[in-house]
N, C-alpha and C positions, 0 to 999 in steps of 0.2 A: 452584401449590405441589404439587399432587398428582403432577406429572410431574417435578418437580425434586428434587434431592437435598436433604436437610435440613441446616440448619446445627446445630451442637451446642447452641445456646441456646434451642431451641424447647421449651416446656413445655406441658402440658395445663392451662394457665391463661394469662391475659394481663392487661396492665395497661390499665385503662380510665381515661382522663383525663376529669375532670369539672369543673364550675364554668366559670370563664372564665380567660383569661390575665391575669395581673396586669401592672402597668406595665412590668416587665422581661421580659415575654413568657413567664413561668414558669407553668405550670398550678398552680392553688391546691391541688389535691389529686390523688392517684393512688390508685386503688382496684384491688386485684388481684382478679380474677374467676376462680374455679375452675370450669372446664368440666365436671369430674368431681370427686368427693370426693378431696382431696389432690392435685389436678391441679397446683398450683403447685410441687410437688416432684417431678413425674413428667416425664421427658424423652420427647419424641416421637421414635420410631424409625420406620424404614421400615415395621416390622410393625405400628405403631399409627397410622400416618399417616391412614388412613381413618377411625378412631375419633375422632381429633383434629378432622378436617374435619366429621364428622357432629356432633360436640358443639358445635363453633363455629357451624355453621348453626343448630342448635336454639336456641343462645343468642341469635344475632342476629335470627332470624325469629320466635321465639316468646317466649322468657323476657324478652328486653330490652324488649319492648312489652306485657308482660302487664297492667301498670297501666292503660295507655291502652285496651286492649281491654275490660278489666273495666269502666272508666268508660263507655265506649261502650255496652256491653251493658246497664248499669244505666239509662242514659238512654233507650235503645231500649225497655226493659221498662217504663218509666214511661209512654211513649206507647202501646205496644202490649203487652198482657199476654203472658207467656211461653206460656201455654196456647193463645193464638190463633196465635202464630208457629210453634209446634211441629207444626202440621198441614201446614205447607209445607216442602219441602226447599230446599236452596240454589238449585237450577236453577229452581224455580217462583217463588221470590222474585226472582231475576235477571231472568226474563222479564217479570214484573209490573212491575218497576222501568223497564225499557226501554220497555214499552208506555205507561207513564204519561208518560215523557219525550216520546215521539213524538206522543202525543195532545194535549199541551200547546201 
């Protein structure tokens, strides 16, 4: 999309289909997700295309999975208290995880 010309109907919001398809193949509900405040009313132009792509990536890679990540972290903190995890950085935890798999 970044290198292509935009169509006139691209907005800084998009429709998210949810639920499941009914008997006739129709989605049960459609939810509009605004990528920025008021995004469902803002057209994407060549000058704002990068902003749109950044906002879309942020939504798909972070916002969209926030509930799952929060649940994972709560479960992890039940097993290992946060104060013990905080003494390691992500690289040390990764090395430790692979060492344990190799030794098993």
